[in-house]
C-alpha positions as a Markdown table, in Angstrom:
| # | Residue | x | y | z |
|---|---|---|---|---|
| 1 | Met | 4.6 | 14.8 | 6.6 |
| 2 | Arg | 2.5 | 11.7 | 6.2 |
| 3 | Arg | 4.0 | 8.9 | 4.1 |
| 4 | Lys | 2.0 | 7.3 | 1.3 |
| 5 | Phe | 2.4 | 3.7 | 0.4 |
| 6 | Thr | 1.4 | 1.9 | -2.8 |
| 7 | Lys | -1.1 | -0.9 | -2.8 |
| 8 | Glu | 1.7 | -3.3 | -3.9 |
| 9 | Phe | 3.9 | -2.2 | -0.9 |
| 10 | Lys | 1.0 | -2.9 | 1.5 |
| 11 | Phe | 0.3 | -6.3 | 0.0 |
| 12 | Glu | 4.0 | -7.2 | 0.2 |
| 13 | Ala | 4.2 | -6.1 | 3.8 |
| 14 | Val | 1.1 | -8.2 | 4.6 |
| 15 | Lys | 2.7 | -11.2 | 2.9 |
| 16 | Leu | 5.7 | -11.0 | 5.1 |
| 17 | Val | 3.4 | -11.6 | 8.1 |
| 18 | Thr | 0.9 | -14.0 | 6.6 |
| 19 | Asp | 2.9 | -16.0 | 4.2 |
| 20 | Arg | 6.4 | -15.9 | 5.5 |
| 21 | Gly | 5.6 | -16.0 | 9.2 |
| 22 | Val | 7.5 | -12.9 | 10.2 |
| 23 | Ser | 6.1 | -11.3 | 13.3 |
| 24 | Val | 4.2 | -8.1 | 13.0 |
| 25 | Ala | 6.8 | -6.4 | 15.3 |
| 26 | Gln | 9.8 | -7.6 | 13.3 |
| 27 | Ala | 8.2 | -6.8 | 9.9 |
| 28 | Ala | 7.2 | -3.3 | 11.1 |
| 29 | Arg | 10.8 | -2.6 | 12.3 |
| 30 | Asp | 12.2 | -4.0 | 9.0 |
| 31 | Leu | 9.9 | -1.8 | 6.9 |
| 32 | Asp | 10.1 | 1.3 | 9.2 |
| 33 | Leu | 6.4 | 1.2 | 10.0 |
| 34 | Ala | 4.4 | 1.5 | 13.1 |
| 35 | Glu | 3.1 | -1.9 | 14.3 |
| 36 | Ser | -0.4 | -0.5 | 14.4 |
| 37 | Val | -0.3 | 0.4 | 10.8 |
| 38 | Leu | 0.9 | -3.0 | 9.7 |
| 39 | Arg | -1.7 | -4.7 | 11.9 |
| 40 | Arg | -4.4 | -2.6 | 10.3 |
| 41 | Trp | -3.1 | -3.6 | 6.8 |
| 42 | Val | -3.1 | -7.3 | 7.8 |
| 43 | Arg | -6.7 | -7.0 | 9.2 |
| 44 | Glu | -7.9 | -5.1 | 6.1 |
| 45 | Ala | -6.4 | -7.6 | 3.7 |
| 46 | Ala | -8.0 | -10.5 | 5.6 |
| 47 | Asp | -11.4 | -8.8 | 5.8 |
| 48 | Thr | -11.7 | -7.6 | 2.2 |
| 49 | Pro | -8.9 | -9.1 | 0.1 |
| 50 | Val | -10.4 | -8.0 | -3.2 |
| 51 | Thr | -11.1 | -4.4 | -2.3 |
| 52 | Ala | -8.3 | -3.8 | 0.3 |
| 53 | Phe | -6.2 | -0.7 | -0.1 |
| 54 | Pro | -8.2 | 1.2 | -2.7 |
| 55 | Gly | -5.4 | 3.8 | -2.9 |
| 56 | Asn | -5.1 | 7.5 | -3.3 |
| 57 | Gly | -6.6 | 8.1 | 0.1 |
| 58 | Gln | -10.1 | 7.4 | -1.2 |
| 59 | Gln | -12.7 | 5.9 | 0.9 |
| 60 | Arg | -14.3 | 2.6 | -0.2 |
| 61 | Ala | -17.5 | 3.3 | -2.1 |
| 62 | Glu | -19.8 | 1.9 | 0.7 |
| 63 | Leu | -18.0 | 4.1 | 3.3 |
| 64 | Ala | -18.3 | 7.2 | 1.2 |
| 65 | Glu | -22.0 | 6.5 | 0.7 |
| 66 | Ile | -22.6 | 6.1 | 4.4 |
| 67 | Ala | -20.7 | 9.3 | 5.1 |
| 68 | Ala | -22.9 | 11.1 | 2.5 |
| 69 | Leu | -26.1 | 9.7 | 4.0 |
| 70 | Lys | -25.0 | 10.8 | 7.5 |
| 71 | Lys | -24.4 | 14.3 | 6.3 |
| 72 | Glu | -28.0 | 14.5 | 5.0 |
């Protein structure tokens, strides 16, 4: 079963790496995450800090619009 994480958890995990200087590998082990997942969260938080982690498995609005246009 796929685990779901809150927006707050994701931001706290990212802060371990960005603010506290913990390596991605160590933070991932400590939090029982795959390194690739944590790296993606760090990248997403850096790229779009305001809209990162929209939650509930929803696509960001612009991605949903692109997907709908591609369907047409």
